[in-house]
C-alpha positions in Angstrom: 0.0 0.0 0.0 1.3 3.5 -0.9 1.5 6.0 1.9 -0.1 9.4 1.5 2.7 11.3 -0.3 1.0 14.7 -0.2 2.7 15.9 2.9 6.0 13.9 2.7 9.0 15.8 3.9 12.6 14.5 4.1 14.5 16.8 6.4 17.9 15.6 5.3 17.0 16.2 1.6 15.6 19.6 2.4 18.7 20.5 4.4 21.0 19.5 1.6 18.9 21.3 -1.0 18.9 24.5 1.2 22.7 24.3 1.6 23.2 24.0 -2.1 21.0 27.0 -2.8 22.9 29.0 -0.2 26.2 28.0 -1.7 25.0 29.1 -5.2 23.7 32.4 -3.8 26.8 33.2 -1.8 29.1 32.3 -4.8 27.4 35.1 -6.7 27.8 37.5 -3.7 24.0 37.8 -3.3 22.2 38.4 -0.1 19.0 36.6 0.8 17.3 39.9 0.3 18.7 40.2 -3.3 17.5 36.7 -4.1 14.2 37.2 -2.5 13.6 40.4 -4.6 14.6 38.6 -7.8 12.2 35.7 -7.0 9.4 38.0 -5.8 9.7 36.5 -2.4 10.7 37.6 1.1 14.3 37.2 2.4 12.8 35.3 5.4 11.3 32.7 3.1 14.7 32.3 1.3 16.3 31.8 4.7 13.8 29.1 5.6 14.5 27.3 2.3 18.2 27.6 2.9 17.9 26.1 6.4 15.8 23.2 5.1 12.7 24.4 7.0 10.5 24.8 4.0 9.4 22.2 1.5 9.8 24.5 -1.5 7.7 24.0 -4.6 9.2 23.2 -8.0 7.9 26.5 -9.4 9.8 28.3 -6.6 12.9 26.3 -7.4 12.5 27.4 -11.0 12.4 31.1 -9.9 15.4 30.6 -7.7 17.4 28.9 -10.5 16.5 31.7 -13.0 17.5 34.4 -10.4 20.8 32.6 -9.8 21.3 32.1 -13.5 21.8 28.3 -13.0 19.8 25.3 -14.2 17.5 23.2 -12.0 20.1 20.5 -12.5 22.7 22.7 -10.9 20.4 23.3 -7.9 20.1 19.5 -7.4 23.8 18.9 -7.9 24.5 17.5 -4.4 25.0 14.0 -2.9 21.9 12.4 -1.4 21.4 8.8 -0.6 18.2 7.2 0.7 
């Protein structure tokens, strides 16, 4: 039987994703405020994503990737093992 996947969160995955986004942002000398403005979002929300506290949507990740001028593949370029 398949579990209800609607509210599935994987804290380790979200933490690694957030660290990757933070690395990409900082490598471009951007602040959370800069990225938030470019993504039409709040700096606080960017902070929650970077700390792995928010299960970000695919559309939000697309906005982040466009703002950072990287691909979605670049955003997911981190080691993760189940």
